[in-house]
N, C-alpha and C positions, 0 to 999 in steps of 0.2 A: 102274522104275515110271514109266509114261507118264502124261501129263496127261489127266484125265477132265473134260470140260466138260458132262457130262449135266445137272448141276444149275445151269447158268448160263443166264440168260435171253437172253443175246446169242450163243448157240451158232451157229457158222457152218456152212454146208453143205460147205465145203472141209475140208482137213486141218488148217487153222489152228485154234489154241485160240480161245477167246473174247477179245473186246477187253479184258476186265479183265486178261488176262495182259499185254497190250501196256502197259496203265497201270501194272501192278506192276513190269514190266521197266524202264520209264522211259527208254528209249533213243530219241532222235530219229532219224528217217530209216529205221528198220527196224521190222518187225513180227514177231511170234512165230509160228513154224510148228509147233514141237514142243518139249515139255518132258519130260524123264525123268531118272532117277537111275541112275547107273552106278558101282558100286564106291565109294559114298560121295561122289560128285561130282555136283552138279546140272548137267545139260547142257541148254542152252537154244539151240534152233536158230532163227536169225532170217534175214530176207532183206529186201531193199528191193523197192519196187514196180517193175514193168517199164515204165519211162518211157524215152523217147528220150534218147540221151546222145551229145554231140558229141565227136569226137577231140580230145584235147588238143594234138595236133600241127598240125592243119590246120582243125579246127572243123566238118568235115563230119559229119553224123549217121552214126554207126556202126551195124554190124549185130551183133546179139547172137549170141554163140557158146556160150550156156549159162552154167553157174555152176561155181565151184570152192569147196571147203570150206576155210575159214580159221578156226582155233582161237584164241580170245582169252581172256585171263584177266580176270575181272571181280571186282567188290567181293565178298569172301566173306561169307557169313552163317553159320548154324550149320555149313554145310559149304562146301567150295570150289565156286565157280561157274565154269563154262566156257561162253563164248558161241561157238556154231558159226555162223559167218556164211557164208551161201551167197552169195559175192561174184560179181557178174556179170562175165562176160568179153565183150569186144567185139573186132570186126574192122573195120579201116578199109579201105574198098574204093577209096579215092582213089589212083590210080596214082602221083601225084607225092609222096605222103606217105611219109616214111621210117618212120613208126610203122605197123606192120602190125596189132599187137594190143595191147590194154591192158585193165586191170581198173578197175572202178568204185572211187571213194574216197569215204568219208564222214568228213570231218574231225571231225564231232562225235562219231563213234563211236570211231575209233582213228587214230593217226597213220599216215602212209605207212610201210609195213614194220614197223609196231609190233606187239607181241603183247599189250599191256596196254591195256584200254580207257581212254578219257580220264577217265571218272569214277573208275576204279580208281586212276589216277594222282593225281587230286585227293583221293581217300580216303587214299592212302598219304602225301601231303604233310600232310594234316590229322593223321594219326596221328603223324608225326614232330614236328609242331609242338606239338600240344595233349596228346597222350597219352604223350610221352617214349618212343615206340617206337623200334626200330632196324631197319636195313635187313634184317638177318638175320631178325628176327621177322616183318617184312612178307613177306619171301620165303617163309618157312614157311607163312604163311596163304594166300598166292596159289598156292603149289606151283610156283614157278619158281626161276630161279638168282638169286644176289645181283647179278651184273652186269646182268641183264635189268632188275631192279627199279631199281638205281641209275642206269642209263642213261636210263630213262624219267623218273625223278624229277629227275635232274641237268639235263636239258634245260629243264624248267619252272623250276628255281631260277635257272639262268643268265639266262633271260629276265627274271625278276623282279629279279635283282640288277643287271641293265643298265638298269632303269627309273629315270631320274634324278628322277622325281617323288617318290620316296621321301625325297629330301633336302630337299623343300620345307617351309617354315614351321618350321624348326629355329631356335629363339631361344635356347635353352640347351644348351650342348655340354659333355659330360664326356669325360675321356680317362683311360686307365689302361692298364697293361701286364699280361700274364700269360705264363707259360711253357706252351707247347703240346706240347712233347716233351722227352724227357730222353736222347736219343741223341747221338752225335757230330754237331756242327753241319756237319762236312764231308760227311756223308752226307745230312742232311735239312735243312740250312740253319739260319738263325737260330733259337734256342730261344724267344726272346721275340717276342711280337706286340703291337703297340699297337692298342688298341681305341677306337673313337670311339662315344659313346652319346648319343642324343637325350634330354635331360632336360627338355624343354619341358613346362610345366604347361598343363593344360586350363583351361576357363573357371571351374571350381570350385577351382582351385589345386592340383589333384592331379597328380603326376608319373607318367607312364606310360613308364618307361624302355624304350628299344629300341635294339639294337645297329645302328649304321650301317655299320660296316666294320671290317676287320682288316687291318693292313699288317705286313710283317716288320720286326723291329727295335725296340729301345727307345731312342729318341732324339728330340731335337727336330727333327732333319732329316726323320725318317719322318713325324712329325706334321705339320710345315710342308708337306712335299711333298703329303700327302693334302689339306690345306686348299687349297693352290693348284689342285689338280685340280678341286676343287668349283666354282671360279669366283667371280667378284666378287660376284654376286647372293647366293650362299650366305653368303659371309663378312660381307657387310654386314648380313645378316639376324640374325647371331648377336650377341646382346647380353650374354650371361653365358657365361664359360668356366670350368667347375670343374675342378680338378686337385689331384693330390697334390703334396707339396713336392719336386718334381723340377725342377731348374733348366732342363733341356732342354726340357721342355714349356712352361715359363714363357717361354723365349726365342721358341719358335714362336708363342705367343699374342701376344707383343709385336710380333713381326715381321709377322704375317699377319692378326691380328685386332685392329687398332689401336683399333676402336670398341667392342670388347667389355671387360667388366669381369672380370678374373681373380679367382676365389674359391678360397681354400685350403680344402680339405675338412676339415670339423670333426672327423670321426673320426680322421684322421691327425694333427691337431694335438693332440688328447687323448692319442693313442698316444705322441706325442713326450714329453708330460709324464710319462706312466706309465713310459716307458723311462728317463727321467732319474732317476726314483725308484729303479728297479731298479739303475741304475748306482751310485747313492749307497749303496744297501744292500749291494751286493757289495764296494765299495771299503771301507766301514766294517767289514764282516765280515772282510776280509783284514787290515785294520790292527789290529783288536782281537784276533782269534783266530789269525791267520796261516794260515788255510786256507779253502777254500770252504765254503758253508753245508752243515751236516750235520743230521740228525735230532737234535733236542734243543737245537740252537743257537737263541737267542731270536729273532734276525732271520730265520732260516730258517723258523721256525714261523709268521711273520706275512707271508710274502711274497704270498700270495694276498689278504690283507686290504689290503695296500698298494696293490693294483691295483684295488680296488673303490671305488665312489663313497661318500663319507662318509654320504650320506643313506640308503644301503642297508645300513649296518652294524647288527647287532643289538647289544644291551647287552653281551652275552657277548663278541662280537668287539671292541668297543671297550675292554672291560677287558683282554683279551689284548694289544691293541695298546699301551695305556698301560703294561702290566706289562713288555712286551719293551723298550720305550724306556727304562724306569726302571732297567734292569739296569746300564747303563753310560752315563756322561755323553756318550760319543762317539756314542751312538745318537740324540742330539738333532738331529744333522744329517740323519738319516733322517726324523725327524718333521717337521722344517722343510720338507724336500724334498716330503714327502707333502702338507703343507698348501699348498705352492706349486702342486702338481699340481691340488689340489682347487680352488684359486682359478681356475686356468685353465679347469677343467672347468665351474665355476659360471657363466662368461661365457656359455657355450652353453645352460645350463639356466635362465637368467633369462627370466622370462615377458615382460618388456618389452625390446624390441630396444635401446632407448636405454640402459637399465640394463646390458644385456650388453655394448654397446660401451664404456661407461664403464669396466667391469671390465677388458675387453680392453686398453684403453688404459693402465690402470694396470699391467697385466702387462708390456706392451711397455716402459714406462718404468722399472719397478723391477727386473725379473728380471736384466737385464744386470749390474747392480751387486751381485748377491747373492754373499756370501762362499763359497757352495757352488759349486765349479767347474762341476759338471754343470748346475745351474740357471742359472748365468750363461751357459753355452754355449747352453742352450735359449732364454734371453732374447735373445741375439744373433741366433740363427736366426729368432726371431719378429720382431725389429726389421728384419731383412733382408727379410722377407716382410710387412711391416707393412701395406701397402695391400691385398694379397690376403687377409690375416688379418682385417682389419677389414671387408672388403667383405661378408663373411657377414652383417653386421648392417644393411647398406644395400641388400641384394638380396632381402630377405624370406626369410632362412635358406637361400639356395641352397647346395647341397652336392653331393658326388659319390657320395652313398649309392646312387643308382639304378645307377651304374656298378658298384659293388660287387655289387649284386644280380644284374646281368647276368653278372658273373664267376662268380657262384655257379651260374647256369643253364649257363654254358659248362662249368664243372667237372663238373656232373651228366651232361651229354650226352657229354663225353669219356670219363667212367667207363662209361657204358652201352655205348658203341662199343668199349670195351677199347682205346682209343687210336686215333690216325689216323696214317697214313704220308704221305698226299697233303695238302699245305697248302691247295690250292684247294678240295678236297673238304671239308676242315675248315672253311674259311671259309664255304662255302655252307651247310653244315649248322648252323653256329653262328648265321649271319644268320637262318636259318629258325627255329631254336629260340628266339632272343631277340627275335623280332618285327621284324627289320630289313628283311624283304622286303615289307612293306606300308606305304603312306604313313601 
């Protein structure tokens, strides 16, 4: 099916379609010569204007030697699109020039020796970033190979990742680790990666978390090494450093971010309290019945209730909780542990930060002396992390929640890709997916 321009007011006397086709194509430096459809593929033939061109070797104006056809993959619509570029060929007549022939280059159209148009690459990057696409899915739409798509996309991502401006204006920094593969580390390297996340708030106080980088290993050394690579200006700009209760990351912050306030993540603190309650429940279960929890056991039946917030319990759930505790006096330890966890949780739910800090200080002061060993151990942990624990209430509720959200995006894209074998490809893809390649 060839293009018919009989109804266009700008019809040309040549074989070119009308200028509206050039506008619809939207490619700079070329104009449309012919459009047709072949076997379900839209084929658009384009060429550049016949203007003088200097030899890239010596600069002398070269002589045209005709054109050659070069097929490019373009952004697909309802069907695949092929751009047939009638690329000009030149001959250099300068005797002293080693370059005898060369072809024209239009960087805005396609990279040198590339087969995918620049705008198709930009479209593919956008699909990977915003639409959760995969390289395989983009390959299928473009009608080319996986390697062809990835090589074109990878070159763009490498340039974006090398741009140091994306590290500017980071005032709140989060850190966390995740497992990126589950095979033998001798074959694929360290299973864990440490991820650094920008948690800086905007002018309205909202956090737009974005992944800054991924480095191999789960250690303070890995984190400190990355911080040192960023330079003094970056480290001086960081005012708040959120982290999970991992001593290695805390040492890295103390050693390299001396001016930053370390903040212990609220979610993980509450999780420590919930874990302590679970440990008390299991211990009392063993002491009273001599086995692990089974269906029908009082404490086993309320394990999910013990993990919930008191304000979220229904009357029926409260009745079940009190009934299970009343079965045996030994169960009182479970109830006390649950109340301690609720008190810890209430510090974060206090509307007033001053009130929340007061509750947190009470927790640090009283938990270490609790007769229940699991709660006493929790209290000692919080006392050891006291400054980072209380910093939540002096930094406007700074936390590592954005980092956990970024980890969720990473998990999604790893599943979409059915896993990764190359760590650098993984790093680039996750930086793109989690917004790390834009300032």
